[in-house]
GULOZA-106574 format. One record per atom (N, C-alpha, C): residue number from 1; x, y, z; atom name; residue in one letter. Coordinates in steps of 0.1 Angstrom, whole numbers. Example, Ala and Ser with C-alpha at 12.3 -4.5 7.8 and 13.67 -1.06 7.14 Angstrom:
BEGIN
pos|xx|yy|zz|site|code
1|132|-57|78|N|A
1|123|-45|78|CA|A
1|132|-33|78|C|A
2|128|-22|71|N|S
2|137|-11|71|CA|S
2|129|0|79|C|S
This chain:
BEGIN
pos|xx|yy|zz|site|code
1|820|-1527|-48|N|X
1|806|-1522|-48|CA|X
1|804|-1512|-58|C|X
2|792|-1509|-62|N|X
2|789|-1499|-72|CA|X
2|782|-1487|-66|C|X
3|787|-1475|-69|N|X
3|782|-1463|-63|CA|X
3|779|-1452|-74|C|X
4|769|-1444|-71|N|X
4|766|-1432|-79|CA|X
4|767|-1420|-69|C|X
5|776|-1411|-72|N|X
5|778|-1399|-63|CA|X
5|771|-1387|-68|C|X
6|763|-1381|-59|N|X
6|755|-1369|-62|CA|X
6|764|-1358|-65|C|X
7|759|-1348|-72|N|X
7|766|-1336|-76|CA|X
7|772|-1328|-64|C|X
8|766|-1330|-52|N|X
8|771|-1323|-41|CA|X
8|783|-1330|-34|C|X
9|788|-1341|-39|N|X
9|799|-1348|-34|CA|X
9|811|-1345|-43|C|X
10|822|-1342|-38|N|X
10|834|-1339|-45|CA|X
10|838|-1351|-55|C|X
11|843|-1347|-67|N|X
11|849|-1358|-76|CA|X
11|861|-1365|-69|C|X
12|867|-1358|-60|N|X
12|878|-1365|-53|CA|X
12|874|-1377|-45|C|X
13|861|-1377|-41|N|X
13|855|-1388|-34|CA|X
13|853|-1400|-43|C|X
14|848|-1397|-55|N|X
14|847|-1407|-66|CA|X
14|860|-1413|-69|C|X
15|870|-1405|-70|N|X
15|884|-1410|-73|CA|X
15|889|-1419|-62|C|X
16|886|-1415|-50|N|X
16|891|-1423|-38|CA|X
16|884|-1437|-38|C|X
17|871|-1437|-40|N|X
17|864|-1450|-41|CA|X
17|869|-1459|-52|C|X
18|872|-1453|-63|N|X
18|878|-1460|-74|CA|X
18|891|-1466|-70|C|X
19|899|-1458|-63|N|X
19|913|-1463|-59|CA|X
19|912|-1475|-49|C|X
20|900|-1476|-42|N|X
20|898|-1487|-33|CA|X
20|892|-1499|-40|C|X
21|890|-1498|-54|N|X
21|886|-1509|-61|CA|X
21|871|-1509|-64|C|X
22|864|-1499|-61|N|X
22|849|-1498|-63|CA|X
22|846|-1492|-76|C|X
23|834|-1496|-81|N|X
23|829|-1490|-94|CA|X
23|821|-1478|-90|C|X
24|827|-1466|-91|N|X
24|821|-1454|-87|CA|X
24|820|-1444|-99|C|X
25|808|-1438|-100|N|X
25|806|-1428|-111|CA|X
25|799|-1416|-104|C|X
26|802|-1405|-110|N|X
26|798|-1392|-105|CA|X
26|787|-1387|-115|C|X
27|777|-1380|-109|N|X
27|767|-1374|-118|CA|X
27|773|-1366|-129|C|X
28|784|-1359|-126|N|X
28|791|-1351|-137|CA|X
28|796|-1360|-148|C|X
29|800|-1372|-145|N|X
29|805|-1382|-155|CA|X
29|793|-1385|-165|C|X
30|781|-1385|-160|N|X
30|769|-1389|-167|CA|X
30|761|-1378|-173|C|X
31|766|-1366|-171|N|X
31|758|-1354|-175|CA|X
31|745|-1352|-167|C|X
32|745|-1356|-155|N|X
32|733|-1356|-146|CA|X
32|735|-1346|-135|C|X
33|744|-1337|-136|N|X
33|747|-1328|-125|CA|X
33|735|-1319|-121|C|X
34|726|-1317|-130|N|X
34|714|-1309|-127|CA|X
34|701|-1317|-126|C|X
35|703|-1330|-125|N|X
35|691|-1339|-125|CA|X
35|684|-1338|-112|C|X
36|671|-1341|-113|N|X
36|663|-1341|-101|CA|X
36|666|-1354|-92|C|X
37|663|-1353|-80|N|X
37|666|-1364|-71|CA|X
37|659|-1377|-75|C|X
38|647|-1376|-80|N|X
38|640|-1388|-85|CA|X
38|648|-1395|-97|C|X
39|653|-1386|-106|N|X
39|661|-1391|-117|CA|X
39|673|-1399|-112|C|X
40|680|-1393|-103|N|X
40|692|-1399|-97|CA|X
40|689|-1412|-90|C|X
41|678|-1412|-83|N|X
41|674|-1424|-76|CA|X
41|671|-1435|-86|C|X
42|664|-1432|-96|N|X
42|660|-1442|-106|CA|X
42|672|-1447|-113|C|X
43|682|-1438|-117|N|X
43|694|-1442|-124|CA|X
43|702|-1452|-115|C|X
44|704|-1448|-102|N|X
44|711|-1457|-93|CA|X
44|705|-1470|-92|C|X
45|691|-1471|-91|N|X
45|685|-1484|-90|CA|X
45|686|-1492|-102|C|X
46|685|-1486|-114|N|X
46|686|-1493|-127|CA|X
46|700|-1499|-129|C|X
47|710|-1492|-123|N|X
47|724|-1497|-125|CA|X
47|729|-1505|-112|C|X
48|720|-1507|-102|N|X
48|724|-1514|-90|CA|X
48|735|-1507|-83|C|X
49|734|-1493|-82|N|X
49|744|-1485|-75|CA|X
49|738|-1479|-62|C|X
50|746|-1479|-52|N|X
50|742|-1472|-40|CA|X
50|745|-1457|-43|C|X
51|735|-1449|-39|N|X
51|736|-1434|-41|CA|X
51|742|-1428|-29|C|X
52|752|-1419|-31|N|X
52|759|-1412|-20|CA|X
52|756|-1397|-22|C|X
53|751|-1391|-11|N|X
53|746|-1377|-12|CA|X
53|747|-1369|1|C|X
54|749|-1356|0|N|X
54|747|-1348|12|CA|X
54|733|-1343|13|C|X
55|724|-1346|4|N|X
55|711|-1341|3|CA|X
55|702|-1348|14|C|X
56|699|-1341|24|N|X
56|691|-1347|35|CA|X
56|677|-1351|31|C|X
57|672|-1346|20|N|X
57|659|-1350|15|CA|X
57|659|-1365|12|C|X
58|670|-1371|9|N|X
58|671|-1385|6|CA|X
58|669|-1393|18|C|X
59|670|-1388|30|N|X
59|669|-1396|42|CA|X
59|654|-1396|47|C|X
60|645|-1390|40|N|X
60|631|-1390|43|CA|X
60|625|-1404|40|C|X
61|622|-1412|50|N|X
61|618|-1426|48|CA|X
61|604|-1427|41|C|X
62|596|-1416|40|N|X
62|584|-1417|33|CA|X
62|585|-1419|18|C|X
63|597|-1416|13|N|X
63|600|-1418|-1|CA|X
63|603|-1433|-5|C|X
64|605|-1441|5|N|X
64|610|-1455|3|CA|X
64|601|-1465|9|C|X
65|588|-1466|6|N|X
65|579|-1475|13|CA|X
65|583|-1490|10|C|X
66|589|-1493|-1|N|X
66|592|-1507|-4|CA|X
66|607|-1510|-2|C|X
67|614|-1501|4|N|X
67|628|-1504|7|CA|X
67|637|-1493|1|C|X
68|650|-1495|2|N|X
68|659|-1485|-2|CA|X
68|667|-1489|-15|C|X
69|661|-1498|-23|N|X
69|668|-1502|-36|CA|X
69|682|-1507|-33|C|X
70|691|-1504|-41|N|X
70|705|-1509|-39|CA|X
70|711|-1503|-26|C|X
71|706|-1492|-22|N|X
71|711|-1485|-10|CA|X
71|713|-1471|-11|C|X
72|715|-1464|0|N|X
72|716|-1450|0|CA|X
72|725|-1446|12|C|X
73|735|-1437|9|N|X
73|743|-1432|20|CA|X
73|741|-1417|20|C|X
74|736|-1412|31|N|X
74|734|-1398|33|CA|X
74|745|-1393|43|C|X
75|753|-1383|38|N|X
75|764|-1377|46|CA|X
75|759|-1365|54|C|X
76|760|-1366|67|N|X
76|756|-1354|75|CA|X
76|768|-1350|83|C|X
77|778|-1345|76|N|X
77|791|-1342|83|CA|X
77|792|-1327|84|C|X
78|799|-1322|95|N|X
78|800|-1308|97|CA|X
78|810|-1302|87|C|X
79|819|-1310|81|N|X
79|828|-1305|71|CA|X
79|827|-1314|59|C|X
80|825|-1308|47|N|X
80|823|-1316|35|CA|X
80|836|-1318|27|C|X
81|847|-1315|34|N|X
81|860|-1316|27|CA|X
81|862|-1331|23|C|X
82|867|-1333|11|N|X
82|869|-1346|5|CA|X
82|877|-1355|14|C|X
83|887|-1350|21|N|X
83|895|-1359|30|CA|X
83|886|-1364|41|C|X
84|877|-1356|47|N|X
84|868|-1360|57|CA|X
84|858|-1371|52|C|X
85|852|-1368|41|N|X
85|843|-1377|35|CA|X
85|850|-1391|31|C|X
86|861|-1390|25|N|X
86|869|-1402|22|CA|X
86|872|-1410|34|C|X
87|876|-1404|45|N|X
87|879|-1411|58|CA|X
87|866|-1418|63|C|X
88|855|-1411|63|N|X
88|843|-1417|69|CA|X
88|838|-1428|60|C|X
89|839|-1427|47|N|X
89|834|-1438|38|CA|X
89|844|-1450|39|C|X
90|857|-1447|40|N|X
90|866|-1458|42|CA|X
90|864|-1466|55|C|X
91|860|-1458|65|N|X
91|857|-1465|78|CA|X
91|845|-1474|76|C|X
92|834|-1469|69|N|X
92|822|-1477|67|CA|X
92|826|-1490|59|C|X
93|834|-1488|48|N|X
93|837|-1499|40|CA|X
93|846|-1509|46|C|X
94|854|-1505|56|N|X
94|863|-1514|63|CA|X
94|856|-1522|74|C|X
95|846|-1516|80|N|X
95|839|-1522|91|CA|X
95|828|-1531|87|C|X
96|822|-1529|76|N|X
96|810|-1536|72|CA|X
96|812|-1542|58|C|X
97|806|-1554|56|N|X
97|807|-1561|43|CA|X
97|797|-1555|33|C|X
98|799|-1558|21|N|X
98|789|-1554|10|CA|X
98|775|-1559|13|C|X
99|774|-1571|18|N|X
99|761|-1577|21|CA|X
99|754|-1569|33|C|X
100|762|-1564|42|N|X
100|756|-1556|53|CA|X
100|752|-1542|49|C|X
101|759|-1537|39|N|X
101|756|-1523|34|CA|X
101|745|-1522|24|C|X
102|745|-1531|15|N|X
102|736|-1530|3|CA|X
102|721|-1531|8|C|X
103|713|-1523|2|N|X
103|699|-1522|5|CA|X
103|695|-1514|17|C|X
104|705|-1508|23|N|X
104|702|-1500|35|CA|X
104|702|-1485|33|C|X
105|696|-1478|41|N|X
105|697|-1463|42|CA|X
105|707|-1461|53|C|X
106|719|-1455|50|N|X
106|730|-1454|59|CA|X
106|732|-1439|61|C|X
107|732|-1434|73|N|X
107|735|-1420|76|CA|X
107|748|-1420|83|C|X
108|757|-1412|77|N|X
108|771|-1410|83|CA|X
108|772|-1396|89|C|X
109|775|-1396|101|N|X
109|778|-1383|108|CA|X
109|793|-1383|112|C|X
110|797|-1372|118|N|X
110|811|-1371|123|CA|X
110|815|-1382|132|C|X
111|805|-1388|140|N|X
111|809|-1397|150|CA|X
111|801|-1411|149|C|X
112|791|-1411|140|N|X
112|783|-1423|140|CA|X
112|780|-1428|126|C|X
113|777|-1441|125|N|X
113|772|-1446|112|CA|X
113|759|-1453|116|C|X
114|748|-1449|111|N|X
114|735|-1454|115|CA|X
114|729|-1461|102|C|X
115|724|-1474|105|N|X
115|718|-1482|94|CA|X
115|703|-1482|96|C|X
116|696|-1481|85|N|X
116|682|-1485|85|CA|X
116|680|-1495|74|C|X
117|675|-1506|78|N|X
117|673|-1517|68|CA|X
117|659|-1516|61|C|X
118|658|-1524|51|N|X
118|645|-1524|43|CA|X
118|634|-1527|53|C|X
119|623|-1519|52|N|X
119|611|-1522|61|CA|X
119|606|-1536|58|C|X
120|602|-1543|69|N|X
120|597|-1556|68|CA|X
120|582|-1556|72|C|X
121|574|-1565|68|N|X
121|560|-1567|72|CA|X
121|560|-1579|81|C|X
122|555|-1577|93|N|X
122|554|-1587|103|CA|X
122|544|-1598|98|C|X
123|547|-1610|101|N|X
123|538|-1621|98|CA|X
123|538|-1626|84|C|X
124|547|-1621|75|N|X
124|547|-1626|62|CA|X
124|559|-1636|60|C|X
């Protein structure tokens, strides 16, 4: 899978995803560490990357009326230590296929993984 990690996620998480065989880039790798959320979202979409962030603003569904693009993972963990984040992401990636994950808004807490799929219009 392809991921873009926000500046609030440790580079150790990027390295861990790469070690698992994923194409992961960090905003620092791209010189985007001070970029606005909209810029990161657009970059992730243009490159077909799921965005991973601790920024709770990304979980506001009003920003995604047409869906979640390639996907979004919002981390809502009590500890932001890279070991904790790596374990929770590894759990997600082991339990669910790329097809199940892509295009979703996924919120990861200490105990749960919650999926929101692309909004659908009834009757179409």
